[in-house]
C-alpha positions, 0 to 999 in steps of 0.5 A, spaced: 547 523 512 549 516 512 548 511 506 545 505 508 540 503 503 543 499 497 540 496 491 537 489 494 535 493 500 530 497 496 528 491 492 526 487 498 523 493 501 518 494 495 517 487 495 515 487 502 511 493 502 507 491 496 506 484 495 500 482 500 499 474 499 492 476 502 490 478 495 491 471 492 485 468 494 481 474 492 484 474 485 483 466 485 476 467 486 475 470 479 478 464 476 482 464 469 480 471 468 484 473 474 491 473 470 488 478 465 486 482 470 493 482 474 496 484 467 491 489 466 492 492 473 500 492 472 499 496 465 494 501 467 497 502 474 503 499 477 508 500 471 506 507 469 506 509 477 513 506 477 516 509 471 514 516 473 516 515 480 523 513 478 524 519 473 522 524 479 526 520 484 532 520 480 531 528 478 530 530 485 533 525 489 531 528 495 528 525 501 520 527 501 518 523 495 511 526 493 512 532 497 518 534 493 515 533 486 509 537 488 512 542 491 517 543 485 510 543 480 505 547 484 508 550 490 508 549 498 501 549 500 499 543 495 505 539 497 503 540 504 496 537 502 499 531 498 503 529 504 497 530 509 493 526 505 499 521 504 500 521 512 492 520 513 492 514 509 496 511 514 491 512 520 487 507 516 492 502 512 496 501 517 491 498 522 488 494 516 494 491 515 495 489 522 488 486 522 490 481 517 496 480 521 492 479 528 487 474 524 493 470 521 496 470 528 489 467 531 490 461 526 496 459 530 491 458 536 484 457 534 481 459 527 475 461 531 479 467 534 480 470 527 472 473 527 473 475 535 474 482 535 475 482 542 482 478 540 483 481 534 483 489 536 488 488 542 493 484 538 492 490 533 494 495 538 500 490 541 503 490 534 502 497 532 506 499 538 511 494 537 513 496 530 512 503 532 518 502 537 522 498 532 522 504 527 524 509 533 530 505 533 532 507 526 532 504 519 538 499 521 533 495 524 527 496 519 532 494 514 533 487 517 526 486 518 524 488 511 529 484 508 527 478 512 520 479 511 521 480 504 525 473 503 521 469 508 515 472 509 513 474 502 517 470 497 518 464 500 510 463 502 508 464 495 513 459 493 510 454 497 503 455 495 506 454 488 510 448 489 504 445 493 500 446 486 505 443 482 505 437 486 498 436 486 497 437 479 504 433 476 505 428 482 499 426 485 495 428 478 489 431 481 485 434 475 485 442 475 479 444 478 479 451 474 477 452 467 482 455 463 479 455 456 480 462 452 473 464 454 474 464 461 481 467 460 478 474 458 475 478 463 467 480 462 468 488 463 460 488 462 460 486 469 460 491 475 464 486 479 470 485 474 471 492 474 471 493 481 475 487 482 480 491 477 480 497 482 482 492 488 488 489 484 490 496 483 490 498 490 494 491 492 500 494 487 500 501 490 506 503 494 512 503 489 513 510 490 515 509 497 522 507 497 524 513 493 522 517 499 529 514 502 533 517 496 537 521 501 539 514 505 540 510 498 547 509 495 547 512 488 540 513 487 540 515 480 542 508 478 539 504 484 532 506 483 531 504 475 534 498 477 530 496 483 524 498 479 525 493 473 527 487 478 521 489 483 516 489 477 518 482 475 518 479 482 511 482 484 507 481 478 510 474 477 508 472 485 501 475 484 500 471 477 503 465 479 501 465 486 494 466 484 494 460 478 497 456 483 491 456 488 486 455 482 490 449 480 488 446 487 481 449 489 475 451 484 474 459 484 467 458 487 470 455 493 475 460 494 470 465 493 467 463 500 474 463 504 475 469 508 482 470 506 489 467 505 489 463 511 482 460 510 485 458 503 491 455 506 486 451 511 483 448 505 489 447 501 492 443 507 486 439 508 486 437 500 493 435 500 493 432 507 499 436 510 495 440 516 502 442 519 503 447 513 498 452 516 502 453 522 508 454 518 505 459 513 502 463 518 509 464 522 511 466 515 506 471 513 506 474 520 514 475 519 512 478 512 507 482 515 511 485 520 516 487 515 511 491 511 508 494 517 514 497 519 515 500 512 508 503 512 509 506 519 515 510 517 515 512 510 509 516 510 510 520 516 518 521 514 515 524 508 510 529 511 514 531 517 521 531 514 519 535 508 513 540 511 516 547 511 519 549 517 514 553 522 507 549 519 508 544 525 511 545 532 518 544 532 518 539 537 513 535 533 518 534 527 524 533 531 528 527 529 532 523 534 539 520 534 536 515 529 534 520 524 527 518 526 521 523 528 520 519 534 515 524 537 511 524 531 511 517 530 508 516 537 503 521 536 501 517 529 500 511 533 496 514 538 491 517 533 491 510 530 489 507 537 483 511 537 481 509 530 482 502 532 478 503 538 473 506 534 472 501 529 472 496 534 464 498 535 462 496 528 459 489 528 464 484 526 472 484 524 470 483 517 466 490 517 471 494 520 477 491 516 473 493 509 471 500 512 479 501 514 481 498 507 476 502 503 478 509 507 485 507 505 484 506 498 481 513 497 486 517 501 492 513 498 490 514 491 488 522 491 496 524 492 497 519 486 492 524 481 497 530 483 503 526 482 501 524 475 499 531 473 506 534 477 510 529 472 507 533 466 508 540 469 515 538 471 517 536 464 514 543 461 517 547 467 524 544 468 526 541 461 533 542 462 533 538 469 538 532 469 534 526 469 539 520 469 532 516 468 527 518 463 520 515 461 522 512 455 519 514 448 517 521 446 512 526 448 506 522 446 509 516 450 510 521 456 503 524 455 500 517 454 503 513 460 501 519 464 494 519 462 493 512 463 496 512 470 491 518 472 485 515 469 486 509 472 487 512 479 481 516 478 477 510 476 479 507 483 477 513 487 470 514 484 468 507 483 467 505 490 461 511 490 457 507 485 459 500 486 458 498 494 460 492 497 456 486 496 454 485 503 451 492 504 443 490 502 439 495 505 438 502 502 439 505 508 446 501 509 448 503 502 446 511 503 451 511 510 456 507 506 456 513 501 456 518 506 462 515 510 467 514 504 465 521 501 466 525 508 472 522 510 476 525 504 472 532 505 474 532 512 481 531 512 482 536 506 478 541 510 483 539 516 489 540 512 487 546 509 486 549 516 492 547 519 496 551 513 491 557 513 493 558 520 501 557 518 499 563 513 496 567 517 501 567 522 506 568 517 502 574 515 502 577 522 509 576 523 511 580 516 506 586 518 510 586 525 517 586 521 514 592 517 512 596 523 519 595 526 
């Protein structure tokens, strides 16, 4: 297989896939305490996830990522279920990301279209099939779009927000509207909303394990991935924290809390600073960055699921790779499923409601495989002690267990928390009950479906063995 991925390709793919500037106004709404919460989310989740996935990727530098690691630790069936959940996440996360892009696109024409589901849903479907076709044509196109998206669609807009804040405070001498005293810097963990907010920040940092899936297409993965982790951590955390602070330098947290997203915040910034043209420029940049991120999220889960699943579990025609080393038929099938999900959620009352529903389901289905990954890491350390590990989790046994326990506990918290802290816009007991039923049944249904598919495979294999014994 041709090695087309290098260090900065991996770094920029990490930046593009993980950083979402749409999280900045949400974080800024919590004021000065958001800084502490960003750092805490990185310490409890992002850094443990990055360190452990890097060791696993360099010890087993094969395409498949979580699937390969789970298979080595627990066997074929748990590995299949992990990949199944990982793939199922794309049915919800990809349309949620594309919904954000559709809403951003609306600001280039008429901001009122952002809340019009008859505009948003068709645009989501159009963008979905665009990124699907781009991925079908191979990693070279995806790499170029991800690189452009990382530079001009993610980092540059973040820099512009920061520069606007510096100009406002240091050049125009506008007073900082946010209180940065010590009491406000420390988060109040007695508040349920602060605990729930930490879970949201963790989800905004998810995805560092995506690029190790491409180890087979990466030059010298044993050295490339540790270096890319270090660089990516600095870039991602710095962008999130400095970008959040920049917004709070311009707008009060209460005003940001009333905004519906990054574009609403940018409209407020452009009006306050009297630079209305900046909204359109930033919208175009965010679209570029979002498209790059969507390309990564569309291809990575399906590559792990269909390329790594044991031969025979799924039809060969379904997993066959095209001339660009991409499972084209599977990608088309995936996009058809997502199309059905988008059409189904379009019947919900508003764009905001179906966006929140998609994000919630994506969070739960995405974090379940993380629980297995942290447990698999400890098991592999015990079962394969002599396996060559070019990169190892720093420290002794205590450090290994502590980092794994911290990562596992934080992920478990993020999965369980939505059951106890429903969204604020759910007021009636009936709505809250329906909400809890939906988020509980989603993972259960997908587990049953995945288990049933593998059970059919095992049953087929058992019958085949019986026939062979007869003859």
